[in-house]
N, C-alpha and C positions, 0 to 999 in steps of 0.2 A: 502494498499500498505506500502511495505520497502522503508527502503531510495534510494534504488535503483531505482526503479518507480518516488518514490518523485524526485531524480536528473532528471529523463528525461522530467516528466510535469515541472517542474522548468524549466529547458533549453529550453524548448519551450516557455514557456510562455514569459520568460526573450528575448529569440532573437526574438520573435513577438513584442517586447516590444518597444525594445533598436537597434537590428539588429544584425547580429553576431557579427563586429569591436567592437562594442562600450558594449556588454555585457559580465558582469569581473565574475569570478569564486567566488566572493562576491554575486553579484547578484541573479547568479545562487543558491547559495545556501540559501539566501535570500526566496529565491522567492519558492524551496522546503521544505525552515525551519528544514533543517537540516544543520551541522554543512561543513568549511571551506573543512577539514580534509577529509570528506563523497564522493568528487570528486575523489580523491589520489585513496581511498582505494577502490571504484567502478570500477573508470573506468580508474586511471593512471595517465590522465591528461584532462583538459578543455577540450585541442581540442577531444578527444577521445569521451567524450560526447555530444559535439554537435554535431561531428558526427554522432552517434547513434542516437542522440535525431531527427535528420532531416530526418536523411532514416528510422528512423522506423512511425513518426508520417508521412510523403507525403507516403512511402511503404505502410502504410497502408491505409488510405482515397485514396490515390489517386491509387495505383493498387489494392485496390477493387473494386473500381467501371469503372478500366479500365478492371478486368474483367469480369464485370457484361456485359462490352458491348462488348466484342469478346462473352458469351455466348447468348449475346443478336444475334449477327450472326449465331446462328444456323440454317441450313437449308437452310443458303443463299449461292447462287457460293464465291469463296473464294476473289477477286475482291469485290463485292458489302460488304462481312464482312468488309474486310478493310476498303470500305469506310466511313461504321458506323461506325466501330471504331477512323479510324481520324478524324472527321465529329463531333465524339460526344466528344476527349476531350477537345475541349478551356472551354466546360462547366463545366468541370471538372478543371479547371486550374484556371477559374472563381473562382468557390468555393473554391478551396484554394491559391488564391494572396496573401496574405502575406507570407504562407510556400513557392509560389513558391521563390517571390523576396527572404526570407533567401538564398533558396536553391540556389540561382544563387550568390548570396554574400558569401552563404558559399564552391564551387565549388572551387574560387582561394583561398582558404584556404585551401581545402585539397589536392589541384594540389600542393603544398607547403608543404604538411607535410605525411613524408612517412608513419607516421601509424594509418594514415588516408587513405591515398592510400592505402595501405593493406588494412583497414575492407572493405571500398569500394569494393576492388578488389573482395574479399572473398566472398559478399553480392550478386554481380552480378549474380551466378549462381543459386541461389534459387529464383533471381528475373527471369530469362530466365526459370526454372523450372516449375516454378507458371504459367507464359504467357504459356508455351507448355501445360500445365495441361489444361486449359481453351480453347485451340484452340482443341486439340484433344477430349475434350468433347462435345464441339459445332457442330465440325467437326470428326466425331467416324471413318470415310470411311479413314480418316486420317492414316500414320502409324507414331508413337510417336518418329521419328528421322525427319519427315518431318513437325510434329506439332510444334516439338520444336525449330527448323529452323524459323516457319515463329512465334513462342514467339520473338525469339531472333529479330527478324526483327523488330516484332510491339514495343517493349521493344525500339531496338536504334532508329527509326524514331520517337517514341512518345518523346523521351528525345528530341533529337532536334527542334522537335514542339514546347514541354515545354519551351525552351529557347526560337526560337524564339516568340513565345505569350506573356511569358513576357516582353521582350522589345519594344513587340510594339501591348501588348495589345491586342490582335488579329486582329490588322490591318492587311491587305495583304495575308492573308495564304492559300494557294493553297488549293482547295476544293480536298476532298478525292474520289470523280468518276473522278476526273482531273491525278490526282496521280496514282489512280487505272489503267487508260486507258495507264500514263507513263509505269507503270510495266508489262503492258501485251503485249506492244508493245516491251521491254526490254527483256521481253519472247518469244517474235516472233512468240505471239498470237493477232496482231492486225490487 
């Protein structure tokens, strides 16, 4: 690995051990085994490094597993595929509990840091597109725009689910079938 990748790994390690607020640039550099100056060289700031480290780590594991759930819904009616995705996400969050906690802590920091907001805003289109592709592969009868719209809906809803899961540890979450019923009613298909 190069210094950039070492810094991303070091940031994730330090954040999981100490939390976002308590992690210093020195903690990250020490965990990465690189100089403190490398943070500025590769990322410009500790804030940018933390934002990228968490987005990459959670985006990879949670995103890949979410894509797999979407693909598992291949051949199912859309509302059943949605319920399958929804009901599968809490286990993914549980498997990434420390990352979910760090991500929730990071949200406030991102909201207060224009540079991090810009990075996150730019990253969303890629997340939407990835999910849209997974939906289209699972349901090839959908046109590209509809698959993309479903991917966007999945992303937005699972973000909210992730926050609720994190603050309740999975307690009192609505079932996917119940939400599918609500979606059908909104669409006039009840």
